[in-house]
Residue, then its C-alpha position, 0 to 999 in steps of 0.5 A: m500499500l505505502s508502495t503506491a501510495l508514492r507511485n501516486g504522489k499521495h504521501d510526498g511528506a512519507s517520501d521526503s522523510l524516507s529519502g532524507r532517513s536513507s541519504a542520511r544512512a548513505r552519508a553515515r556508512a560513507a564516513e565509516k569508510i573515509s574516517p580511517h583515510l583520514k585519520a590515517v592522512s592526520a597522523e602519517p605525515d607526524a614527521h613533517e608536521a614538527e617542523v612545518g608548524l601548521g596551523d589551524d586557522v583561516a580567521g584572515l579569509p572572509l568566509g561569508r555565504i556566497p549565493e547558489t541561485d538567483d532567488d538568492a541574489s535577488s533577495g537582496a540577503a547580503p552575506a555577511s562577510e563578517s562572520a564565519a559560515p558553517a562548514v559546507e556539509p560534503s556530498l556523497s561523492d565527494y566522500s568516494t572521491i576523496g576516499a579513493y584519492l587517500h586510498e592511493l596515497r597509502r600506496y607512496p611510503l614516507m621518507t625519513r629526513e635523511e633519505e629525502h636529502a639524499v634523494a633531494v641532492r641527487f635531483c638537484k644535481q641529475h634533474e631526473p624526472a624519478l627522483a622528482s616524483r619521488l619527493i612529490t608523492a612523499n609529500l603528498r599527503l602534506v598537502v592534503k592536510i594542508a588543503q584541509e585547512y581551507r576547506r570553509a573558504h573554498r567549496n571542494i577541496l579537491d580544487l585546494i588539493q590540485e591547487g597545493n599538489i601545483g604548490l608542491i611541483h614548484a616546491v621540489q624544482k626550487y628546493d635547495p638541500y645545502r640550505g639546511v632546511k627540510l622539503s616539507s618545511y620550504a613546501s608548505w609556504w608553496i602549497r598555501a600560495y597556491i591555494l591561497k591564489f586558488i581562493l583569491a582568484n575564484w571568491r568572486l565571479v567578478k575577480v576580488g584583489t586585483t591590487q596590493a592592497q585588495r589583497k591585504l584587505f580580503f585576507n585581512l580585513r575580518k581579523e583586523r576588526e575583531k582584533l579592534e573590537k576585542q580591544g573595545y574600540e568602535v570600529e570604523a573605516k579610519h580604524l582599519a585603514a590605518a592598521l592595515d596602511v591602506s586608505e579609507q576608501e579602498v577599505v569601505e569598498m571592499e567592506r562593499r564588495l565582500n558583504a554584496s551579493e553578485t547578480s547577473l545584469d542579464a537575470p530577469m526581474r521576478s516582478d516582470e509580468q512580462g518576463d522579458r526584462t533583465q535587472g541590466d535594464f533597471v540600471r541607471a545610465a550615466p550622465g553622459l550615456r543618456p539619450d537625450v545628453q545625446v541627442e542634445a551632443g549630436e546636434f550642438g557638435a553638427i552646428l559647432k561644425e558648420k560654424l566654424h567652417a563658416f568663421g574659415d571661410t573669413l579668413r585668408d592666407r597665414d590666419l586660415e592656414i594656421f586656424r586650420d593647422r591649428l585650431l581645428n586639426d585632431e593632431p595640431a602642428t607644432l609652433v615650431q612646424i609654422a614658424e618655420r613654414f611661413g618664415v617667423t618666430r615661433e612667438r608670432v605664431r602663438q600671437i596669431e593664434e590667440r588673435l584668432k582664439r579672441r575672434l572665434r569667440q567674438y564670432l561664436e557668442g554672436e552666432l550661438g548666444d551666451a548661453v554656450q560655454i564659449d571658452d569651454t569649446i575653444d580650447 
């Protein structure tokens, strides 16, 4: 009876409840399967952790909620960049994929410090790919552990692991075994750098952190605000700007971008009955892009061009050439060029040009009236 009712759609609530319980049981079974691998990864690189000094704090990142749908974007609910978002619950596919990857890592043994140093020295001299591969695979667990620290800042931890692996490869290529520093200690900086670069590049659809000041604010703004609030300050933009050595305007702009959600200009308006108007149709145009202003500017330009040609018809010889070459030309000739052409000094050419400007100003005032800014037009 229950299966018949479900097929007929009479017990939708019961179906949701059963499916919810079944999916919860499936996630629990997947978590039980993967937990030994997670524990193994956390326990195996103990030899690395003591010297890398890994932390578990990502307080510098603005962990605000990022809207996934147009409903979130159009509702006006801005993500609170100042409060940490709850950790995203991994899906069943994430469990299986990460579990397979962690299980694969167990095939590659760790290296002692002596072995690592010996292989690194040989690679530094011979540059054999097999030696580089041995160094990389022995430190893949370190990438996973560092990526887990930033899992709240990005939804897919596999992306972070992938970027961290690229940083590890770069670190192996740059590593100098003669400096007395372990590869894991040196590689952790490159791994974090690549992960943070990836997070910054993919935080929003519109890229954030294109300048050094913006990157500093992106990673430290929330942390600095919390620090000042704990000291009893009523935090304002000027306090944050002084603490982070940036301008107050940059602080205001970064807070606005982190607190605001993103909406596509092509997204349809929810309240539009016709359904053919988009968000971009309601964006206010800049003053210079208004249709009436553009039409007005076009008409005035045509009239001004006609008056300038009429004024040129009143000139002769040297005055006409200076008028055309200095006042009408998009790339005016220099005073020296005109002076050499007519065999006069550069100062004389400048005096003639000033006299022509005065005559042109009087002519346009008589033709167009006092409402037109003649000085701006001539300059």
